[in-house]
FIKOLZA-55659 format. One record per residue: z negated, x, y negated of N, C-alpha, C, CB in turn; residue number from 1. Coordinates in nm, 4 decimals. Atoms other than C-alpha are relative to their C-alpha. Glycine has a CB too. Example, Ala and Ser with C-alpha at 12.3 -4.5 7.8 and 13.67 -1.06 7.14 Angstrom:
<recs>
<rec n_up="0.0000" n_east="0.0890" n_north="0.1190" ca_up="-0.7800" ca_east="1.2300" ca_north="0.4500" c_up="0.0000" c_east="0.0900" c_north="-0.1200" cb_up="-0.1246" cb_east="-0.0992" cb_north="-0.0027" resi="1"/>
<rec n_up="0.0060" n_east="-0.0820" n_north="0.1190" ca_up="-0.7140" ca_east="1.3670" ca_north="0.1060" c_up="-0.0730" c_east="-0.0770" c_north="-0.1090" cb_up="0.1415" cb_east="0.0414" cb_north="-0.0462" resi="2"/>
</recs>
This chain:
<recs>
<rec n_up="-0.1260" n_east="-0.0115" n_north="-0.0721" ca_up="-1.0082" ca_east="-1.5908" ca_north="2.3927" c_up="0.1161" c_east="-0.0578" c_north="-0.0816" cb_up="-0.0100" cb_east="-0.0711" cb_north="0.1353" resi="1"/>
<rec n_up="-0.1054" n_east="0.0620" n_north="0.0801" ca_up="-0.8123" ca_east="-1.8204" ca_north="2.1591" c_up="0.0494" c_east="0.0957" c_north="-0.1074" cb_up="-0.0502" cb_east="-0.1299" cb_north="-0.0641" resi="2"/>
<rec n_up="-0.0401" n_east="-0.0949" n_north="0.1042" ca_up="-0.8163" ca_east="-1.5551" ca_north="1.8866" c_up="0.0870" c_east="0.1119" c_north="0.0576" cb_up="-0.1240" cb_east="0.0597" cb_north="-0.0684" resi="3"/>
<rec n_up="-0.0787" n_east="-0.1069" n_north="-0.0648" ca_up="-0.6831" ca_east="-1.2905" ca_north="2.1292" c_up="0.1411" c_east="-0.0489" c_north="0.0276" cb_up="-0.0673" cb_east="0.0466" cb_north="0.1322" resi="4"/>
<rec n_up="-0.1329" n_east="0.0563" n_north="-0.0262" ca_up="-0.3959" ca_east="-1.5163" ca_north="2.2344" c_up="0.0781" c_east="-0.0181" c_north="-0.1301" cb_up="-0.0122" cb_east="-0.1348" cb_north="0.0736" resi="5"/>
<rec n_up="-0.0652" n_east="0.0167" n_north="0.1301" ca_up="-0.3227" ca_east="-1.5922" ca_north="1.8698" c_up="0.0492" c_east="0.1351" c_north="-0.0525" cb_up="-0.0972" cb_east="-0.0652" cb_north="-0.1015" resi="6"/>
<rec n_up="-0.0403" n_east="-0.1334" n_north="0.0441" ca_up="-0.3143" ca_east="-1.2204" ca_north="1.7880" c_up="0.1200" c_east="0.0492" c_north="0.0807" cb_up="-0.1175" cb_east="0.0991" cb_north="0.0131" resi="7"/>
<rec n_up="-0.1148" n_east="-0.0400" n_north="-0.0832" ca_up="-0.0786" ca_east="-1.1563" ca_north="2.0810" c_up="0.1268" c_east="-0.0677" c_north="-0.0503" cb_up="-0.0244" cb_east="-0.0358" cb_north="0.1492" resi="8"/>
<rec n_up="-0.1158" n_east="0.0729" n_north="0.0530" ca_up="0.1550" ca_east="-1.4248" ca_north="1.9463" c_up="0.0451" c_east="0.0595" c_north="-0.1329" cb_up="-0.0335" cb_east="-0.1495" cb_north="-0.0175" resi="9"/>
<rec n_up="-0.0330" n_east="-0.0527" n_north="0.1328" ca_up="0.1393" ca_east="-1.2892" ca_north="1.5910" c_up="0.0558" c_east="0.1419" c_north="0.0100" cb_up="-0.1243" cb_east="-0.0016" cb_north="-0.0909" resi="10"/>
<rec n_up="-0.0489" n_east="-0.1372" n_north="-0.0165" ca_up="0.1855" ca_east="-0.9266" ca_north="1.7027" c_up="0.1395" c_east="-0.0010" c_north="0.0608" cb_up="-0.0963" cb_east="0.0823" cb_north="0.0882" resi="11"/>
<rec n_up="-0.1333" n_east="0.0102" n_north="-0.0597" ca_up="0.4826" ca_east="-1.0262" ca_north="1.9179" c_up="0.1040" c_east="-0.0351" c_north="-0.1054" cb_up="0.0011" cb_east="-0.1050" cb_north="0.1120" resi="12"/>
<rec n_up="-0.0903" n_east="0.0326" n_north="0.1106" ca_up="0.6458" ca_east="-1.1900" ca_north="1.6170" c_up="0.0117" c_east="0.1191" c_north="-0.0946" cb_up="-0.0499" cb_east="-0.1252" cb_north="-0.0766" resi="13"/>
<rec n_up="0.0055" n_east="-0.1109" n_north="0.0944" ca_up="0.5393" ca_east="-0.8955" ca_north="1.4048" c_up="0.0880" c_east="0.1175" c_north="0.0368" cb_up="-0.1392" cb_east="0.0467" cb_north="-0.0129" resi="14"/>
<rec n_up="-0.0863" n_east="-0.1101" n_north="-0.0409" ca_up="0.7335" ca_east="-0.6431" ca_north="1.6100" c_up="0.1461" c_east="-0.0269" c_north="-0.0330" cb_up="-0.0152" cb_east="0.0258" cb_north="0.1483" resi="15"/>
<rec n_up="-0.1412" n_east="0.0317" n_north="0.0251" ca_up="1.0589" ca_east="-0.8284" ca_north="1.5497" c_up="0.0368" c_east="0.0050" c_north="-0.1474" cb_up="0.0322" cb_east="-0.1366" cb_north="0.0546" resi="16"/>
<rec n_up="-0.0342" n_east="0.0081" n_north="0.1419" ca_up="1.0357" ca_east="-0.8590" ca_north="1.1704" c_up="0.0445" c_east="0.1321" c_north="-0.0610" cb_up="-0.1167" cb_east="-0.0513" cb_north="-0.0760" resi="17"/>
<rec n_up="-0.0498" n_east="-0.1255" n_north="0.0583" ca_up="1.0618" ca_east="-0.4897" ca_north="1.0764" c_up="0.1415" c_east="0.0338" c_north="0.0485" cb_up="-0.0951" cb_east="0.1152" cb_north="0.0344" resi="18"/>
<rec n_up="-0.1347" n_east="-0.0242" n_north="-0.0528" ca_up="1.3654" ca_east="-0.4600" ca_north="1.3043" c_up="0.1024" c_east="-0.0887" c_north="-0.0699" cb_up="0.0037" cb_east="-0.0246" cb_north="0.1518" resi="19"/>
<rec n_up="-0.0882" n_east="0.0934" n_north="0.0688" ca_up="1.5174" ca_east="-0.7651" ca_north="1.1386" c_up="0.0256" c_east="0.0429" c_north="-0.1442" cb_up="-0.0594" cb_east="-0.1402" cb_north="0.0028" resi="20"/>
<rec n_up="-0.0154" n_east="-0.0479" n_north="0.1376" ca_up="1.4550" ca_east="-0.6237" ca_north="0.7895" c_up="0.0950" c_east="0.1194" c_north="-0.0026" cb_up="-0.1377" cb_east="0.0386" cb_north="-0.0611" resi="21"/>
<rec n_up="-0.0882" n_east="-0.1172" n_north="-0.0072" ca_up="1.6225" ca_east="-0.2955" ca_north="0.8880" c_up="0.1437" c_east="-0.0436" c_north="0.0265" cb_up="-0.0475" cb_east="0.0977" cb_north="0.1104" resi="22"/>
<rec n_up="-0.1338" n_east="0.0509" n_north="-0.0303" ca_up="1.9171" ca_east="-0.4849" ca_north="1.0356" c_up="0.0629" c_east="-0.0644" c_north="-0.1239" cb_up="-0.0062" cb_east="-0.1018" cb_north="0.1156" resi="23"/>
<rec n_up="-0.0492" n_east="0.0632" n_north="0.1227" ca_up="1.9505" ca_east="-0.6898" ca_north="0.7155" c_up="0.0390" c_east="0.1051" c_north="-0.1033" cb_up="-0.1064" cb_east="-0.0944" cb_north="-0.0583" resi="24"/>
<rec n_up="-0.0273" n_east="-0.1065" n_north="0.0956" ca_up="1.9360" ca_east="-0.3740" ca_north="0.5048" c_up="0.1318" c_east="0.0696" c_north="0.0329" cb_up="-0.1150" cb_east="0.1016" cb_north="-0.0014" resi="25"/>
<rec n_up="-0.1209" n_east="-0.0709" n_north="-0.0425" ca_up="2.2084" ca_east="-0.2022" ca_north="0.7071" c_up="0.1240" c_east="-0.0891" c_north="-0.0039" cb_up="-0.0188" cb_east="0.0549" cb_north="0.1404" resi="26"/>
<rec n_up="-0.1144" n_east="0.0917" n_north="-0.0081" ca_up="2.4309" ca_east="-0.5120" ca_north="0.7406" c_up="0.0655" c_east="-0.0211" c_north="-0.1361" cb_up="-0.0442" cb_east="-0.1345" cb_north="0.0573" resi="27"/>
<rec n_up="-0.0495" n_east="0.0208" n_north="0.1368" ca_up="2.4658" ca_east="-0.5582" ca_north="0.3619" c_up="0.0806" c_east="-0.1297" c_north="-0.0142" cb_up="0.0864" cb_east="0.1186" cb_north="-0.0424" resi="28"/>
<rec n_up="-0.0630" n_east="0.1315" n_north="0.0080" ca_up="2.5758" ca_east="-0.9196" ca_north="0.4194" c_up="-0.0992" c_east="-0.1052" c_north="0.0492" cb_up="0.1319" cb_east="-0.0043" cb_north="0.0834" resi="29"/>
<rec n_up="0.0838" n_east="0.1100" n_north="-0.0478" ca_up="2.4162" ca_east="-1.2592" ca_north="0.4740" c_up="0.0611" c_east="-0.0680" c_north="0.1218" cb_up="-0.0216" cb_east="-0.1022" cb_north="-0.1112" resi="30"/>
<rec n_up="-0.0630" n_east="0.0596" n_north="-0.1187" ca_up="2.6561" ca_east="-1.3376" ca_north="0.7583" c_up="-0.0977" c_east="0.0007" c_north="0.1168" cb_up="0.1297" cb_east="0.0763" cb_north="0.0379" resi="31"/>
<rec n_up="0.0888" n_east="0.0121" n_north="-0.1146" ca_up="2.4584" ca_east="-1.4637" ca_north="1.0530" c_up="-0.1457" c_east="-0.0245" c_north="-0.0353" cb_up="0.0094" cb_east="0.1222" cb_north="0.0818" resi="32"/>
<rec n_up="0.1370" n_east="0.0258" n_north="0.0430" ca_up="2.1434" ca_east="-1.5250" ca_north="0.8461" c_up="-0.0108" c_east="-0.1428" c_north="-0.0517" cb_up="-0.0441" cb_east="0.1011" cb_north="-0.1088" resi="33"/>
<rec n_up="0.0249" n_east="0.1349" n_north="0.0491" ca_up="1.9916" ca_east="-1.8605" ca_north="0.7616" c_up="-0.1155" c_east="0.0039" c_north="-0.0991" cb_up="-0.0308" cb_east="-0.0974" cb_north="0.1172" resi="34"/>
<rec n_up="0.1036" n_east="0.0055" n_north="0.1023" ca_up="1.8027" ca_east="-1.8936" ca_north="0.4357" c_up="-0.1030" c_east="-0.1076" c_north="0.0341" cb_up="0.0620" cb_east="-0.0268" cb_north="-0.1382" resi="35"/>
<rec n_up="0.0920" n_east="0.1089" n_north="-0.0361" ca_up="1.6532" ca_east="-2.2235" ca_north="0.5548" c_up="-0.0984" c_east="0.0463" c_north="0.1074" cb_up="0.0788" cb_east="-0.1238" cb_north="0.0496" resi="36"/>
<rec n_up="0.0864" n_east="-0.0517" n_north="-0.1064" ca_up="1.5169" ca_east="-2.0534" ca_north="0.8685" c_up="-0.1039" c_east="0.0958" c_north="-0.0568" cb_up="0.0837" cb_east="0.0705" cb_north="0.1081" resi="37"/>
<rec n_up="0.0929" n_east="-0.0961" n_north="0.0592" ca_up="1.3641" ca_east="-1.7675" ca_north="0.6694" c_up="-0.1062" c_east="-0.0701" c_north="-0.0836" cb_up="0.0756" cb_east="0.1012" cb_north="-0.0860" resi="38"/>
<rec n_up="0.0959" n_east="0.0725" n_north="0.0837" ca_up="1.2029" ca_east="-2.0094" ca_north="0.4242" c_up="-0.0995" c_east="-0.0789" c_north="0.0836" cb_up="0.0731" cb_east="-0.0937" cb_north="-0.0948" resi="39"/>
<rec n_up="0.0914" n_east="0.0727" n_north="-0.0887" ca_up="1.0588" ca_east="-2.2211" ca_north="0.7056" c_up="-0.1036" c_east="0.0934" c_north="0.0616" cb_up="0.0786" cb_east="-0.0711" cb_north="0.1108" resi="40"/>
<rec n_up="0.0926" n_east="-0.0975" n_north="-0.0568" ca_up="0.9059" ca_east="-1.9139" ca_north="0.8683" c_up="-0.0973" c_east="0.0484" c_north="-0.1081" cb_up="0.0773" cb_east="0.1197" cb_north="0.0615" resi="41"/>
<rec n_up="0.0822" n_east="-0.0464" n_north="0.1117" ca_up="0.7787" ca_east="-1.7909" ca_north="0.5302" c_up="-0.1100" c_east="-0.1014" c_north="-0.0315" cb_up="0.0873" cb_east="0.0246" cb_north="-0.1248" resi="42"/>
<rec n_up="0.0988" n_east="0.1037" n_north="0.0306" ca_up="0.6073" ca_east="-2.1216" ca_north="0.4549" c_up="-0.0927" c_east="-0.0267" c_north="0.1195" cb_up="0.0709" cb_east="-0.1298" cb_north="-0.0414" resi="43"/>
<rec n_up="0.0858" n_east="0.0101" n_north="-0.1185" ca_up="0.4787" ca_east="-2.1357" ca_north="0.8131" c_up="-0.1121" c_east="0.1024" c_north="-0.0037" cb_up="0.0823" cb_east="0.0181" cb_north="0.1271" resi="44"/>
<rec n_up="0.1036" n_east="-0.1024" n_north="0.0118" ca_up="0.2955" ca_east="-1.8088" ca_north="0.7559" c_up="-0.0971" c_east="-0.0325" c_north="-0.1130" cb_up="0.0634" cb_east="0.1374" cb_north="-0.0231" resi="45"/>
<rec n_up="0.0912" n_east="0.0448" n_north="0.1067" ca_up="0.1567" ca_east="-1.9449" ca_north="0.4286" c_up="-0.0986" c_east="-0.1014" c_north="0.0566" cb_up="0.0793" cb_east="-0.0621" cb_north="-0.1193" resi="46"/>
<rec n_up="0.0876" n_east="0.1008" n_north="-0.0601" ca_up="0.0205" ca_east="-2.2414" ca_north="0.6249" c_up="-0.0992" c_east="0.0648" c_north="0.0965" cb_up="0.0833" cb_east="-0.1068" cb_north="0.0734" resi="47"/>
<rec n_up="0.0894" n_east="-0.0693" n_north="-0.0930" ca_up="-0.1220" ca_east="-2.0096" ca_north="0.8921" c_up="-0.1108" c_east="0.0749" c_north="-0.0729" cb_up="0.0792" cb_east="0.0970" cb_north="0.0866" resi="48"/>
<rec n_up="0.0996" n_east="-0.0722" n_north="0.0795" ca_up="-0.2963" ca_east="-1.7956" ca_north="0.6317" c_up="-0.0976" c_east="-0.0986" c_north="-0.0642" cb_up="0.0690" cb_east="0.0863" cb_north="-0.1087" resi="49"/>
<rec n_up="0.0864" n_east="0.1012" n_north="0.0616" ca_up="-0.4280" ca_east="-2.1029" ca_north="0.4496" c_up="-0.0941" c_east="-0.0619" c_north="0.1029" cb_up="0.0847" cb_east="-0.1096" cb_north="-0.0663" resi="50"/>
<rec n_up="0.0845" n_east="0.0603" n_north="-0.1037" ca_up="-0.5566" ca_east="-2.2450" ca_north="0.7783" c_up="-0.1215" c_east="0.0860" c_north="0.0303" cb_up="0.0803" cb_east="-0.0224" cb_north="0.1274" resi="51"/>
<rec n_up="0.1142" n_east="-0.0892" n_north="-0.0236" ca_up="-0.7768" ca_east="-1.9386" ca_north="0.8214" c_up="-0.1034" c_east="-0.0147" c_north="-0.1110" cb_up="0.0467" cb_east="0.1467" cb_north="0.0099" resi="52"/>
<rec n_up="0.0935" n_east="0.0112" n_north="0.1126" ca_up="-0.9258" ca_east="-1.9792" ca_north="0.4745" c_up="-0.0754" c_east="-0.1320" c_north="-0.0029" cb_up="0.0742" cb_east="0.0170" cb_north="-0.1293" resi="53"/>
<rec n_up="0.0696" n_east="0.1293" n_north="0.0001" ca_up="-1.0116" ca_east="-2.3465" ca_north="0.5255" c_up="-0.0792" c_east="-0.0240" c_north="0.1282" cb_up="0.1000" cb_east="-0.1127" cb_north="-0.0195" resi="54"/>
<rec n_up="0.0744" n_east="0.0108" n_north="-0.1251" ca_up="-1.1533" ca_east="-2.2920" ca_north="0.8758" c_up="-0.1374" c_east="0.0632" c_north="-0.0193" cb_up="0.0768" cb_east="0.0683" cb_north="0.1175" resi="55"/>
<rec n_up="0.1352" n_east="-0.0486" n_north="0.0290" ca_up="-1.5279" ca_east="-2.2654" ca_north="0.8175" c_up="-0.0530" c_east="0.0939" c_north="0.1071" cb_up="-0.0943" cb_east="-0.1166" cb_north="-0.0154" resi="56"/>
<rec n_up="0.0513" n_east="-0.0876" n_north="-0.1059" ca_up="-1.6060" ca_east="-2.1129" ca_north="1.1581" c_up="0.0696" c_east="0.1355" c_north="-0.0024" cb_up="0.0181" cb_east="-0.0658" cb_north="0.1374" resi="57"/>
<rec n_up="-0.0696" n_east="-0.1287" n_north="0.0117" ca_up="-1.3380" ca_east="-1.8478" ca_north="1.1096" c_up="-0.0559" c_east="0.0793" c_north="-0.1173" cb_up="0.1523" cb_east="-0.0211" cb_north="-0.0174" resi="58"/>
<rec n_up="0.0498" n_east="-0.0693" n_north="0.1184" ca_up="-1.4591" ca_east="-1.7628" ca_north="0.7601" c_up="-0.1429" c_east="0.0511" c_north="0.0209" cb_up="0.0053" cb_east="-0.0929" cb_north="-0.1214" resi="59"/>
<rec n_up="0.1369" n_east="-0.0438" n_north="-0.0279" ca_up="-1.8171" ca_east="-1.7405" ca_north="0.8882" c_up="-0.0016" c_east="0.1277" c_north="0.0830" cb_up="-0.0774" cb_east="-0.1101" cb_north="0.0725" resi="60"/>
<rec n_up="-0.0049" n_east="-0.1198" n_north="-0.0855" ca_up="-1.7061" ca_east="-1.4693" ca_north="1.1325" c_up="0.1145" c_east="0.0934" c_north="-0.0388" cb_up="0.0145" cb_east="-0.0406" cb_north="0.1468" resi="61"/>
<rec n_up="-0.1158" n_east="-0.0796" n_north="0.0428" ca_up="-1.4309" ca_east="-1.3035" ca_north="0.9258" c_up="-0.0254" c_east="0.1501" c_north="0.0129" cb_up="0.0362" cb_east="-0.0337" cb_north="-0.1443" resi="62"/>
<rec n_up="0.0280" n_east="-0.1437" n_north="-0.0132" ca_up="-1.6084" ca_east="-0.9672" ca_north="0.9384" c_up="0.0271" c_east="0.0488" c_north="0.1416" cb_up="-0.1455" cb_east="0.0300" cb_north="-0.0384" resi="63"/>
<rec n_up="-0.0282" n_east="-0.0350" n_north="-0.1391" ca_up="-1.5574" ca_east="-0.9728" ca_north="1.3157" c_up="0.1442" c_east="-0.0313" c_north="0.0391" cb_up="-0.0952" cb_east="-0.0736" cb_north="0.0925" resi="64"/>
<rec n_up="-0.1338" n_east="0.0467" n_north="-0.0399" ca_up="-1.2172" ca_east="-1.1468" ca_north="1.3269" c_up="0.1038" c_east="0.0198" c_north="-0.1103" cb_up="-0.0056" cb_east="-0.1473" cb_north="0.0386" resi="65"/>
<rec n_up="-0.0905" n_east="-0.0273" n_north="0.1111" ca_up="-1.0437" ca_east="-1.0028" ca_north="1.0191" c_up="0.1418" c_east="0.0313" c_north="0.0466" cb_up="-0.0530" cb_east="0.1150" cb_north="-0.0822" resi="66"/>
<rec n_up="-0.1300" n_east="-0.0453" n_north="-0.0514" ca_up="-0.7602" ca_east="-0.8688" ca_north="1.2365" c_up="0.0995" c_east="-0.1149" c_north="0.0160" cb_up="-0.0187" cb_east="0.0703" cb_north="0.1338" resi="67"/>
<rec n_up="-0.0911" n_east="0.1141" n_north="-0.0146" ca_up="-0.6173" ca_east="-1.2177" ca_north="1.2947" c_up="0.0687" c_east="-0.0274" c_north="-0.1336" cb_up="-0.0765" cb_east="-0.1269" cb_north="0.0494" resi="68"/>
<rec n_up="-0.0551" n_east="0.0226" n_north="0.1336" ca_up="-0.5707" ca_east="-1.2756" ca_north="0.9216" c_up="0.0888" c_east="0.1168" c_north="-0.0426" cb_up="-0.1134" cb_east="-0.0206" cb_north="-0.1021" resi="69"/>
<rec n_up="-0.0786" n_east="-0.1189" n_north="0.0328" ca_up="-0.4432" ca_east="-0.9185" ca_north="0.8813" c_up="0.1423" c_east="-0.0120" c_north="0.0540" cb_up="-0.0674" cb_east="0.1258" cb_north="0.0563" resi="70"/>
<rec n_up="-0.1327" n_east="0.0101" n_north="-0.0601" ca_up="-0.1542" ca_east="-0.9818" ca_north="1.1198" c_up="0.0820" c_east="-0.1142" c_north="-0.0594" cb_up="-0.0125" cb_east="-0.0187" cb_north="0.1497" resi="71"/>
<rec n_up="-0.0713" n_east="0.1074" n_north="0.0705" ca_up="-0.0664" ca_east="-1.3117" ca_north="0.9527" c_up="0.0573" c_east="0.0532" c_north="-0.1317" cb_up="-0.0949" cb_east="-0.1209" cb_north="-0.0269" resi="72"/>
<rec n_up="-0.0434" n_east="-0.0529" n_north="0.1294" ca_up="-0.0480" ca_east="-1.1347" ca_north="0.6162" c_up="0.1103" c_east="0.1044" c_north="0.0191" cb_up="-0.1197" cb_east="0.0616" cb_north="-0.0763" resi="73"/>
<rec n_up="-0.1023" n_east="-0.1003" n_north="-0.0270" ca_up="0.1511" ca_east="-0.8442" ca_north="0.7608" c_up="0.1347" c_east="-0.0655" c_north="0.0319" cb_up="-0.0437" cb_east="0.0903" cb_north="0.1160" resi="74"/>
<rec n_up="-0.1241" n_east="0.0712" n_north="-0.0319" ca_up="0.4087" ca_east="-1.0817" ca_north="0.9089" c_up="0.0562" c_east="-0.0712" c_north="-0.1221" cb_up="-0.0239" cb_east="-0.1006" cb_north="0.1124" resi="75"/>
<rec n_up="-0.0414" n_east="0.0663" n_north="0.1235" ca_up="0.4196" ca_east="-1.2762" ca_north="0.5824" c_up="0.0733" c_east="0.0991" c_north="-0.0906" cb_up="-0.1224" cb_east="-0.0603" cb_north="-0.0733" resi="76"/>
<rec n_up="-0.0634" n_east="-0.1042" n_north="0.0809" ca_up="0.5034" ca_east="-0.9525" ca_north="0.3997" c_up="0.1364" c_east="0.0370" c_north="0.0575" cb_up="-0.0900" cb_east="0.1247" cb_north="-0.0080" resi="77"/>
<rec n_up="-0.1271" n_east="-0.0357" n_north="-0.0639" ca_up="0.7767" ca_east="-0.8682" ca_north="0.6529" c_up="0.1055" c_east="-0.1088" c_north="-0.0218" cb_up="-0.0208" cb_east="0.0236" cb_north="0.1504" resi="78"/>
<rec n_up="-0.0945" n_east="0.1089" n_north="0.0240" ca_up="0.9366" ca_east="-1.2112" ca_north="0.6183" c_up="0.0404" c_east="0.0000" c_north="-0.1476" cb_up="-0.0619" cb_east="-0.1375" cb_north="0.0405" resi="79"/>
<rec n_up="-0.0314" n_east="-0.0125" n_north="0.1424" ca_up="0.9138" ca_east="-1.1708" ca_north="0.2404" c_up="0.1006" c_east="0.1114" c_north="-0.0257" cb_up="-0.1272" cb_east="0.0256" cb_north="-0.0800" resi="80"/>
<rec n_up="-0.0951" n_east="-0.1108" n_north="0.0136" ca_up="1.0942" ca_east="-0.8366" ca_north="0.2704" c_up="0.1383" c_east="-0.0424" c_north="0.0492" cb_up="-0.0492" cb_east="0.1240" cb_north="0.0785" resi="81"/>
<rec n_up="-0.1289" n_east="0.0476" n_north="-0.0508" ca_up="1.3652" ca_east="-1.0044" ca_north="0.4777" c_up="0.0635" c_east="-0.0985" c_north="-0.0986" cb_up="-0.0176" cb_east="-0.0667" cb_north="0.1387" resi="82"/>
<rec n_up="-0.0528" n_east="0.0891" n_north="0.1045" ca_up="1.3999" ca_east="-1.2725" ca_north="0.2085" c_up="0.0584" c_east="0.0802" c_north="-0.1161" cb_up="-0.1108" cb_east="-0.0941" cb_north="-0.0517" resi="83"/>
<rec n_up="-0.0527" n_east="-0.0866" n_north="0.1060" ca_up="1.4448" ca_east="-0.9976" ca_north="-0.0502" c_up="0.1335" c_east="0.0605" c_north="0.0438" cb_up="-0.1017" cb_east="0.1123" cb_north="-0.0350" resi="84"/>
<rec n_up="-0.1258" n_east="-0.0531" n_north="-0.0519" ca_up="1.7130" ca_east="-0.8420" ca_north="0.1718" c_up="0.1084" c_east="-0.1075" c_north="-0.0017" cb_up="-0.0191" cb_east="0.0543" cb_north="0.1428" resi="85"/>
<rec n_up="-0.0969" n_east="0.1098" n_north="0.0034" ca_up="1.8804" ca_east="-1.1831" ca_north="0.1952" c_up="0.0555" c_east="-0.0162" c_north="-0.1414" cb_up="-0.0652" cb_east="-0.1324" cb_north="0.0482" resi="86"/>
<rec n_up="-0.0434" n_east="0.0144" n_north="0.1398" ca_up="1.8911" ca_east="-1.2116" ca_north="-0.1854" c_up="0.0912" c_east="0.1158" c_north="-0.0390" cb_up="-0.1223" cb_east="-0.0062" cb_north="-0.0953" resi="87"/>
<rec n_up="-0.0839" n_east="-0.1162" n_north="0.0296" ca_up="2.0266" ca_east="-0.8588" ca_north="-0.2166" c_up="0.1363" c_east="-0.0123" c_north="0.0666" cb_up="-0.0690" cb_east="0.1288" cb_north="0.0454" resi="88"/>
<rec n_up="-0.1253" n_east="0.0099" n_north="-0.0750" ca_up="2.2876" ca_east="-0.9188" ca_north="0.0515" c_up="0.0879" c_east="-0.1129" c_north="-0.0510" cb_up="-0.0286" cb_east="-0.0201" cb_north="0.1476" resi="89"/>
<rec n_up="-0.0775" n_east="0.1106" n_north="0.0588" ca_up="2.3919" ca_east="-1.2500" ca_north="-0.1040" c_up="0.0723" c_east="0.0478" c_north="-0.1256" cb_up="-0.0924" cb_east="-0.1206" cb_north="-0.0337" resi="90"/>
<rec n_up="-0.0603" n_east="-0.0570" n_north="0.1201" ca_up="2.4541" ca_east="-1.0667" ca_north="-0.4297" c_up="0.1165" c_east="0.0925" c_north="0.0388" cb_up="-0.1063" cb_east="0.0776" cb_north="-0.0831" resi="91"/>
<rec n_up="-0.1069" n_east="-0.0896" n_north="-0.0471" ca_up="2.6567" ca_east="-0.8029" ca_north="-0.2419" c_up="0.1191" c_east="-0.0792" c_north="0.0530" cb_up="-0.0532" cb_east="0.0941" cb_north="0.1097" resi="92"/>
<rec n_up="-0.1072" n_east="0.0856" n_north="-0.0496" ca_up="2.8550" ca_east="-1.0779" ca_north="-0.0684" c_up="0.0836" c_east="-0.0546" c_north="-0.1158" cb_up="-0.0578" cb_east="-0.1156" cb_north="0.0833" resi="93"/>
<rec n_up="-0.0717" n_east="0.0539" n_north="0.1154" ca_up="2.9427" ca_east="-1.2314" ca_north="-0.4063" c_up="0.0840" c_east="0.1083" c_north="-0.0682" cb_up="-0.0989" cb_east="-0.0612" cb_north="-0.1003" resi="94"/>
<rec n_up="-0.0736" n_east="-0.1114" n_north="0.0607" ca_up="3.0444" ca_east="-0.8919" ca_north="-0.5462" c_up="0.1237" c_east="0.0367" c_north="0.0821" cb_up="-0.0914" cb_east="0.1225" cb_north="-0.0143" resi="95"/>
<rec n_up="-0.1114" n_east="-0.0344" n_north="-0.0892" ca_up="3.2692" ca_east="-0.8367" ca_north="-0.2437" c_up="0.0922" c_east="-0.1182" c_north="0.0283" cb_up="-0.0537" cb_east="0.0539" cb_north="0.1306" resi="96"/>
<rec n_up="-0.0842" n_east="0.1164" n_north="-0.0171" ca_up="3.4204" ca_east="-1.1848" ca_north="-0.2616" c_up="-0.0180" c_east="-0.0701" c_north="0.1332" cb_up="0.1409" cb_east="0.0389" cb_north="-0.0158" resi="97"/>
<rec n_up="0.0299" n_east="0.0683" n_north="-0.1263" ca_up="3.2613" ca_east="-1.3012" ca_north="0.0641" c_up="-0.0784" c_east="-0.1258" c_north="-0.0332" cb_up="-0.0804" cb_east="0.0926" cb_north="0.0989" resi="98"/>
<rec n_up="0.0710" n_east="0.1240" n_north="0.0318" ca_up="3.1539" ca_east="-1.6639" ca_north="0.0591" c_up="-0.0870" c_east="-0.0471" c_north="0.1105" cb_up="0.0952" cb_east="-0.1067" cb_north="-0.0345" resi="99"/>
</recs>
């Protein structure tokens, strides 16, 4: 049951990240974005992924519970994409004289 609740939490977060990446892409600015927030979330997903690898009971049943790790990695990739959009948008802000 704990794994199901964890997947629900991760999937709920996961639905918001692609929308956020698209919004960042279209906005072409870093206005309203926080690099510190993105980095905290990014490192949080690293910790979540690492926690699965050091959890012996999870690793013993990974063939049955692979989906939990899959969603962590998927969200990690989405946050990484949003970080890339932040870097791109920061560059665009500098080119346009926005500080």
